[in-house]
C-alpha positions as CSV (number, residue, x, y, z in Angstrom):
1,X,-0.3,0.0,-0.4
2,X,1.6,3.4,-1.0
3,X,0.9,4.5,2.6
4,X,2.9,2.0,4.2
5,X,5.8,2.7,1.6
6,X,5.4,6.4,2.2
7,X,6.0,5.5,6.2
8,X,8.8,3.4,5.5
9,X,10.1,6.0,3.4
10,X,9.9,8.8,6.1
11,X,11.6,6.9,8.9
12,X,8.2,5.8,10.4
13,X,7.2,1.9,11.8
14,X,4.1,2.3,10.5
15,X,0.9,4.3,8.3
16,X,-0.6,5.1,11.6
17,X,2.5,7.3,12.5
18,X,1.8,9.6,9.5
19,X,-0.2,13.3,9.9
20,X,-3.3,13.3,8.0
21,X,-4.7,16.6,6.9
22,X,-8.4,16.7,4.8
23,X,-9.9,19.5,3.2
24,X,-12.1,21.1,0.7
25,X,-11.1,22.8,-2.7
26,X,-12.5,24.7,-5.4
27,X,-14.4,22.4,-8.0
28,X,-14.4,25.6,-11.1
29,X,-11.1,25.4,-9.9
30,X,-10.4,21.3,-10.2
31,X,-12.4,21.0,-13.0
32,X,-10.0,24.0,-14.9
33,X,-6.8,22.6,-13.9
34,X,-8.4,19.3,-15.3
35,X,-9.3,20.5,-18.7
36,X,-5.9,22.5,-19.1
37,X,-8.2,26.0,-18.3
38,X,-6.1,26.3,-15.2
39,X,-4.4,30.2,-15.8
40,X,-2.1,29.3,-12.7
41,X,-1.1,25.3,-13.5
42,X,-0.3,25.0,-16.8
43,X,0.7,21.2,-16.5
44,X,-1.9,18.2,-16.4
45,X,-3.8,18.0,-13.2
46,X,-2.0,14.3,-12.4
47,X,1.4,16.0,-13.2
48,X,0.9,19.0,-10.6
49,X,-0.1,16.8,-7.6
50,X,2.4,14.5,-8.7
51,X,4.9,17.4,-8.5
52,X,3.5,18.5,-4.9
53,X,3.4,14.9,-4.0
54,X,7.6,15.0,-4.4
55,X,8.6,18.4,-4.0
56,X,6.9,17.6,0.1
57,X,7.4,13.9,0.0
58,X,3.8,13.7,0.8
59,X,1.0,11.1,-0.9
60,X,-1.7,13.5,-2.1
61,X,-4.9,11.7,-2.8
62,X,-7.6,13.8,-4.8
63,X,-10.6,13.5,-7.0
64,X,-9.1,11.5,-10.4
65,X,-12.9,10.7,-12.2
66,X,-14.5,14.5,-10.9
67,X,-17.6,14.3,-13.4
68,X,-16.9,17.8,-14.9
69,X,-19.7,19.8,-15.2
70,X,-22.0,18.3,-12.9
71,X,-25.3,19.2,-11.2
72,X,-23.8,18.7,-7.8
73,X,-21.7,21.9,-7.3
74,X,-20.3,20.6,-3.7
75,X,-16.3,20.9,-3.6
76,X,-14.4,18.1,-3.7
77,X,-11.7,17.1,-1.1
78,X,-8.2,16.3,-1.4
79,X,-6.7,14.5,1.3
80,X,-2.4,14.4,2.4
81,X,-0.6,12.6,4.3
82,X,3.1,12.7,5.6
83,X,5.0,14.4,8.4
84,X,3.4,17.4,9.6
85,X,5.6,19.7,8.4
86,X,5.2,18.4,4.8
87,X,1.8,17.6,5.0
88,X,1.1,21.7,5.6
89,X,3.7,22.8,3.3
90,X,1.6,20.2,0.5
91,X,-1.6,21.9,1.6
92,X,-0.1,25.3,1.1
93,X,0.8,24.9,-2.2
94,X,-2.4,23.4,-3.7
95,X,-4.8,26.1,-1.8
96,X,-2.4,28.8,-3.4
97,X,-4.1,27.4,-6.9
98,X,-7.0,25.4,-5.9
99,X,-8.4,27.2,-2.6
100,X,-12.1,26.9,-2.2
101,X,-13.3,30.0,-0.3
102,X,-10.3,32.6,-0.7
103,X,-12.4,33.9,-3.9
104,X,-15.8,33.9,-2.8
105,X,-17.9,36.7,-2.2
106,X,-21.3,37.2,-0.7
107,X,-23.1,39.8,-1.6
108,X,-26.9,40.8,0.0
109,X,-29.4,42.6,-2.3
110,X,-32.6,44.3,-1.4
111,X,-34.8,43.5,-4.2
112,X,-38.6,43.9,-3.8
113,X,-40.2,40.2,-2.7
114,X,-42.7,41.4,-5.6
115,X,-40.1,40.6,-8.5
116,X,-38.2,37.5,-6.9
117,X,-41.0,35.0,-8.9
118,X,-40.1,36.8,-12.1
119,X,-36.1,36.7,-11.2
120,X,-36.5,32.8,-10.4
121,X,-39.1,32.1,-13.3
122,X,-41.4,28.9,-14.3
123,X,-39.9,26.0,-12.3
124,X,-36.7,28.0,-11.1
125,X,-35.4,27.9,-14.5
126,X,-34.3,31.1,-15.2
127,X,-32.6,31.5,-11.8
128,X,-31.1,28.1,-12.3
129,X,-29.4,29.5,-15.4
130,X,-28.0,32.6,-14.6
131,X,-26.7,30.2,-11.9
132,X,-24.9,28.1,-14.2
133,X,-23.4,30.9,-16.7
134,X,-21.8,33.0,-13.3
135,X,-21.2,30.4,-10.7
136,X,-23.1,31.5,-8.2
137,X,-26.1,30.6,-5.8
138,X,-28.4,33.3,-5.3
139,X,-30.6,32.8,-2.2
140,X,-34.1,34.4,-2.3
141,X,-36.1,34.6,1.1
142,X,-38.4,32.1,2.1
143,X,-41.9,33.6,0.3
144,X,-44.6,31.7,1.9
145,X,-45.0,34.1,5.1
146,X,-48.3,35.3,5.0
147,X,-48.6,39.0,6.4
148,X,-46.7,41.1,3.5
149,X,-44.9,43.7,5.9
150,X,-42.8,39.5,7.1
151,X,-41.7,39.6,3.8
152,X,-38.1,40.0,3.1
153,X,-36.7,41.5,0.0
154,X,-33.1,40.4,0.6
155,X,-31.4,38.1,-1.7
156,X,-27.9,36.6,-1.3
157,X,-25.6,35.4,-4.0
158,X,-22.7,33.7,-3.3
159,X,-19.8,33.5,-6.2
160,X,-17.0,34.7,-7.0
161,X,-15.7,38.1,-8.0
162,X,-15.8,37.2,-11.6
163,X,-19.2,35.6,-11.2
164,X,-20.3,38.4,-9.5
């Protein structure tokens, strides 16, 4: 097994002595690296992760079979094993390119609750198209409140600066 080999190469007696870090990365940025469209990474994703693995003396597990453009927009995870300081260094190198929080912004916008249904569109199709094209998530407040005075106009939009 890869982890047992890593432990022995680091002079450890067992893979149980390895430090582990498990963290999220940005799905869209990983898709761009896989597709060769990343501004920061100019090599195949496999080579990018392999280079980090070799430079930091760690084992890096990443979602190699990520479904590009999947409906589920959940951010995938990366798992790194090795000596604590090596794992931290590998994580820094990966997060410099694939950090999901660094570029995420949330804006609150006042939009009259009477306009919400028009923006959302029939069956949510309009807002789904907007979210797909921009890579942003748009959240409308619950409109089921019966008293008009209680209805909220605040719509939140979360995404990258470019998407907003």
